[in-house]
SESE-458226 format. One record per residue (C-alpha): residue in one letter; y, x negated, z negated. Coordinates in steps of 0.1 Angstrom, whole numbers, plus 5000, padded with zeros to 4 digits. Each point is the difference from the previous one (the first is absolute). Example, Ala and Ser with C-alpha at 12.3 -4.5 7.8 and 13.67 -1.06 7.14 Angstrom:
+--------+-------+------+------+
! residu ! north ! east !   up !
+--------+-------+------+------+
!      A !  4955 ! 4877 ! 4922 !
!      S !  5034 ! 4986 ! 5007 !
+--------+-------+------+------+
END
This chain:
+--------+-------+------+------+
! residu ! north ! east !   up !
+--------+-------+------+------+
!      R !  6563 ! 8107 ! 3820 !
!      L !  4993 ! 5002 ! 4963 !
!      L !  5008 ! 5037 ! 5000 !
!      R !  4976 ! 5006 ! 5029 !
!      I !  4972 ! 4981 ! 4981 !
!      A !  5008 ! 5014 ! 4964 !
!      E !  5005 ! 5038 ! 5009 !
!      P !  4963 ! 5007 ! 5009 !
!      I !  4989 ! 4980 ! 4969 !
!      M !  5021 ! 5019 ! 4977 !
!      T !  4991 ! 5035 ! 5016 !
!      R !  4963 ! 4994 ! 5001 !
!      N !  4999 ! 4988 ! 4964 !
!      A !  5021 ! 5028 ! 4984 !
!      Q !  4971 ! 5014 ! 4982 !
!      L !  4997 ! 4968 ! 4980 !
!      C !  5038 ! 5002 ! 4990 !
!      D !  5013 ! 5019 ! 4970 !
!      R !  5035 ! 4995 ! 5014 !
!      T !  5006 ! 5013 ! 5035 !
!      M !  5029 ! 5009 ! 5024 !
!      P !  5003 ! 5017 ! 5032 !
!      S !  4986 ! 4981 ! 5030 !
!      L !  5031 ! 4999 ! 5024 !
!      G !  4993 ! 4968 ! 5019 !
!      V !  5035 ! 4985 ! 4993 !
!      A !  5017 ! 4970 ! 4984 !
!      L !  5033 ! 5009 ! 4982 !
!      Q !  5029 ! 4975 ! 4994 !
!      S !  5033 ! 5005 ! 4985 !
!      A !  5035 ! 4986 ! 5009 !
!      D !  5003 ! 4983 ! 4967 !
!      Q !  4972 ! 4976 ! 5009 !
!      Y !  5023 ! 4983 ! 5026 !
!      S !  5032 ! 4982 ! 4998 !
!      G !  5030 ! 5014 ! 5018 !
!      Q !  4997 ! 4982 ! 5034 !
!      A !  4962 ! 5004 ! 5001 !
!      R !  4999 ! 5038 ! 4993 !
!      P !  4979 ! 5019 ! 5026 !
!      P !  5016 ! 5030 ! 5016 !
!      F !  4982 ! 5026 ! 4976 !
!      A !  5011 ! 5036 ! 5002 !
!      A !  5001 ! 5003 ! 4961 !
!      P !  4997 ! 4975 ! 4970 !
!      V !  4962 ! 5004 ! 5002 !
!      A !  4984 ! 5000 ! 5034 !
!      F !  4967 ! 4999 ! 5019 !
!      A !  4996 ! 4964 ! 5008 !
!      A !  4968 ! 5005 ! 5020 !
!      V !  4980 ! 5032 ! 5010 !
!      L !  4965 ! 4994 ! 5012 !
!      P !  4991 ! 5018 ! 5032 !
!      G !  4979 ! 5030 ! 4995 !
!      S !  5008 ! 5003 ! 4963 !
!      A !  5011 ! 5031 ! 4981 !
!      A !  5036 ! 4989 ! 5001 !
!      A !  4998 ! 4992 ! 5038 !
!      R !  4984 ! 5034 ! 5007 !
!      A !  5029 ! 5015 ! 4981 !
!      G !  5025 ! 4982 ! 5021 !
!      I !  5012 ! 4973 ! 4977 !
!      E !  5012 ! 4969 ! 5016 !
!      R !  5008 ! 4964 ! 4990 !
!      D !  5035 ! 4998 ! 4983 !
!      D !  5000 ! 5038 ! 4993 !
!      G !  5015 ! 5006 ! 4965 !
!      L !  4982 ! 5014 ! 4970 !
!      L !  5022 ! 5024 ! 4979 !
!      S !  4974 ! 5020 ! 4979 !
!      V !  4966 ! 5004 ! 4990 !
!      D !  4988 ! 5035 ! 4991 !
!      G !  5035 ! 5012 ! 4995 !
!      K !  5009 ! 4970 ! 4976 !
!      P !  5027 ! 4977 ! 5015 !
!      V !  4993 ! 4964 ! 5002 !
!      A !  5020 ! 4985 ! 4973 !
!      K !  4997 ! 4968 ! 4977 !
!      R !  4978 ! 5006 ! 4971 !
!      P !  5011 ! 4985 ! 4967 !
!      E !  4965 ! 4984 ! 4994 !
!      L !  5003 ! 4983 ! 5035 !
!      R !  5037 ! 4990 ! 4996 !
!      D !  4991 ! 4963 ! 5009 !
!      S !  4979 ! 5010 ! 5029 !
!      P !  5010 ! 5008 ! 5036 !
!      L !  5009 ! 5037 ! 5006 !
!      R !  4968 ! 5001 ! 5022 !
!      D !  4980 ! 4998 ! 4968 !
!      S !  5016 ! 5032 ! 4987 !
!      A !  4990 ! 5017 ! 5033 !
!      F !  4965 ! 4987 ! 4996 !
!      A !  4998 ! 5015 ! 4964 !
!      L !  5011 ! 5034 ! 5014 !
!      L !  4971 ! 4998 ! 5026 !
!      A !  4976 ! 4992 ! 4972 !
!      E !  5010 ! 5032 ! 4981 !
!      H !  4991 ! 5022 ! 5030 !
!      T !  4973 ! 5025 ! 4990 !
!      A !  4968 ! 4993 ! 5019 !
!      G !  4987 ! 5027 ! 5023 !
!      T !  5033 ! 5015 ! 5007 !
!      P !  5023 ! 4992 ! 5031 !
!      L !  5026 ! 4973 ! 4995 !
!      V !  5036 ! 5011 ! 5006 !
!      L !  5023 ! 4972 ! 5011 !
!      G !  5037 ! 5001 ! 5006 !
!      I !  5008 ! 4974 ! 5027 !
!      V !  5028 ! 4990 ! 5023 !
!      H !  4988 ! 4998 ! 5035 !
!      A !  5023 ! 4993 ! 5030 !
!      G !  5030 ! 5002 ! 4977 !
!      Q !  4990 ! 5036 ! 4989 !
!      P !  4985 ! 5011 ! 4966 !
!      R !  4967 ! 5018 ! 5003 !
!      E !  4973 ! 5013 ! 4977 !
!      L !  4963 ! 4994 ! 5010 !
!      T !  4970 ! 5015 ! 4984 !
!      I !  4971 ! 4977 ! 5006 !
!      P !  4962 ! 5006 ! 4993 !
!      V !  4988 ! 4968 ! 4984 !
!      R !  4969 ! 4984 ! 4985 !
!      Q !  5001 ! 4978 ! 4970 !
!      E !  4997 ! 4963 ! 4999 !
!      C !  4999 ! 4974 ! 4972 !
!      L !  5033 ! 4995 ! 4984 !
!      A !  5014 ! 4966 ! 5011 !
!      L !  5032 ! 4987 ! 5017 !
!      V !  4988 ! 4973 ! 5026 !
!      E !  5023 ! 4972 ! 5010 !
!      I !  5002 ! 4965 ! 5016 !
!      L !  5018 ! 4975 ! 4979 !
!      A !  5027 ! 4983 ! 5020 !
!      D !  4989 ! 4965 ! 4992 !
!      K !  4974 ! 4975 ! 5012 !
!      G !  4978 ! 5006 ! 4971 !
!      D !  4962 ! 5001 ! 5001 !
!      D !  4997 ! 5025 ! 4972 !
!      A !  4991 ! 5036 ! 4996 !
!      R !  5008 ! 5021 ! 4969 !
!      S !  5000 ! 5034 ! 4985 !
!      D !  5020 ! 5013 ! 4969 !
!      G !  4982 ! 5033 ! 5000 !
!      R !  5028 ! 5014 ! 5021 !
!      V !  5007 ! 4977 ! 5028 !
!      I !  4976 ! 4979 ! 5021 !
!      Q !  5017 ! 4970 ! 5015 !
!      I !  4985 ! 4975 ! 5024 !
!      G !  5019 ! 4968 ! 5007 !
!      Y !  5012 ! 4995 ! 5036 !
!      G !  4985 ! 4967 ! 5003 !
!      L !  4966 ! 5014 ! 4992 !
!      A !  5003 ! 5031 ! 5022 !
!      S !  5012 ! 4980 ! 5030 !
!      R !  4970 ! 4980 ! 5000 !
!      A !  4974 ! 5026 ! 4991 !
!      T !  4980 ! 5021 ! 5023 !
!      D !  5002 ! 5038 ! 4996 !
!      A !  4966 ! 5000 ! 4984 !
!      Q !  5011 ! 4973 ! 4974 !
!      I !  5031 ! 5020 ! 4992 !
!      A !  4979 ! 5031 ! 4995 !
!      T !  4977 ! 4980 ! 4976 !
!      I !  5031 ! 4986 ! 4982 !
!      F !  5016 ! 5034 ! 4998 !
!      A !  4969 ! 5017 ! 4988 !
!      H !  4997 ! 4973 ! 4972 !
!      E !  5035 ! 5007 ! 4988 !
!      L !  4996 ! 5039 ! 5003 !
!      A !  4970 ! 4996 ! 4976 !
!      H !  5022 ! 4984 ! 4974 !
!      S !  5022 ! 5031 ! 5002 !
!      I !  4971 ! 5024 ! 5000 !
!      L !  4985 ! 4982 ! 4969 !
!      H !  5035 ! 4999 ! 4982 !
!      H !  4997 ! 4962 ! 4996 !
!      R !  5037 ! 4993 ! 4995 !
!      E !  5003 ! 5027 ! 4973 !
!      R !  4969 ! 4987 ! 4983 !
!      L !  5013 ! 4964 ! 5002 !
!      S !  5034 ! 5011 ! 4986 !
!      A !  4984 ! 5020 ! 4971 !
!      A !  4982 ! 4967 ! 4990 !
!      D !  5032 ! 4980 ! 5003 !
!      V !  4989 ! 4980 ! 5029 !
!      N !  5028 ! 4993 ! 5026 !
!      Q !  4984 ! 4981 ! 5028 !
!      G !  4963 ! 5012 ! 5004 !
!      L !  4968 ! 4981 ! 4995 !
!      L !  5012 ! 4966 ! 5013 !
!      G !  5036 ! 5002 ! 4991 !
!      E !  4999 ! 4994 ! 4963 !
+--------+-------+------+------+
END
């Protein structure tokens, strides 16, 4: 639901963003985000957890749980600067490096078979979007990831979620987290 609401907001506001990525219409997850028994049946360590109908990824034939092996010829691998983050974040960083205006080349695993897909894509604002697996009523952005608490999302209408998401995206567009960090402020306006 959040991806369906967030994707058009990120795409339609791309001209406001100085950091963009290909608009695929997907959510990525990695196996290292789950404990052993709870691991979904992903086709690779990073996989497409959701694919929006009609999206660039869906038109290219990507399906939920297909694996992501490479982006523009670069293999998905843990980046040193993201060593404490899930592998999904390293894949996300690869997508962010894609040159705007050029087709995106993805190496995937589909139905157990590796494939290479060349996908024409538009750009969208750079943001990883996720629901926090808690009953929290908060939403936040660190300039890279926009998170909305499950408690808030479960009670909010689509229009309310769109408003909350747009608010958090504005923090990313305006680089608020970087500005606060540069000023040695750790928790924002009301947090200190």
